[in-house]
C-alpha positions as a printed Julia matrix, in Angstrom:
86×3 Matrix{Float64}:
  0.02    0.02  -0.02
  1.71    3.18  -1.19
  0.76    6.67  -0.02
 -0.86    9.22  -2.12
  2.51   10.2   -3.56
  3.17    6.63  -4.3
  5.96    6.17  -1.77
  5.84    3.03   0.37
  8.07    4.47   2.99
  6.63    7.37   4.86
  8.78    9.34   7.51
  6.88   11.55   9.84
  8.86   14.15  11.43
  9.66   17.87  11.9
 11.85   20.22  10.06
 13.96   21.12  13.2
 14.24   17.64  14.58
 17.86   16.3   14.52
 16.61   12.65  15.07
 14.35   13.14  12.03
 17.29   14.13  10.05
 19.43   11.38  11.29
 16.63    8.81  10.46
 16.21   10.26   7.03
 19.88   10.04   6.25
 20.07    6.4    7.29
 16.9     5.52   5.43
 17.63    7.19   2.02
 20.48    4.74   0.96
 18.38    1.71   2.08
 15.24    2.92   0.26
 17.46    3.63  -2.92
 19.07    0.12  -2.72
 15.58   -1.28  -3.05
 14.28    1.18  -5.58
 11.63    2.61  -3.28
 10.52    6.24  -2.66
 10.4     7.96   0.66
  7.7    10.54   1.49
  8.85   12.99   4.07
  5.86   14.47   5.98
  6.32   17.42   8.41
  3.64   16.77  11.1
  3.65   20.55  12.06
  1.85   21.23   8.65
 -1.07   19.06   9.75
 -2.79   19.65  13.12
 -4.14   15.91  13.1
 -0.75   14.5   12.48
  0.94   16.78  15.06
 -1.76   15.58  17.66
 -1.08   11.97  16.78
  2.64   11.95  16.69
  3.94   15.07  18.49
  6.77   14.04  20.46
  7.02   10.42  19.07
  8.84   11.62  15.87
 10.59   10.44  13.88
  8.07    7.6   12.97
  8.86    5.54   9.86
  6.26    3.41   8.16
  6.42    1.03   5.23
  3.21    0.28   3.35
  1.43    1.81   6.3
  2.97   -0.29   8.91
  4.95    1.45  11.69
  8.61    0.09  11.67
 10.45    2.46  14.23
 10.16    5.6   16.2
 13.08    7.87  17.26
 15.9     6.01  15.94
 16.25    4.09  12.6
 15.98    0.33  13.32
 17.98   -1.39  10.53
 16.74   -4.79  11.56
 13.09   -3.98  11.56
 13.48   -2.27   8.13
 15.26   -5.14   6.54
 12.76   -7.73   7.99
  9.98   -5.61   6.62
 11.6    -5.31   3.15
 12.21   -9.13   3.08
  8.57   -9.84   4.11
  7.47   -7.46   1.5
  9.25   -9.35  -1.23
  7.57  -12.69  -0.45
């Protein structure tokens, strides 16, 4: 299940969040290796998302399933990518 933009990965975060930037930097090469797009969503631009995620960011999802919060979890991402291929 891809998002409206067609990206299977969605990274919810904030523009001023260093953890969000760290996760984005770790995710981008993994996504590129698998030929997948990443949609960056700034929760501060949507009151509903801000209320939902507030201090939980960054939050990474793949096909709508949450994989990790706060820090990039390479094992969870790789497991989800393997499951996605089968």
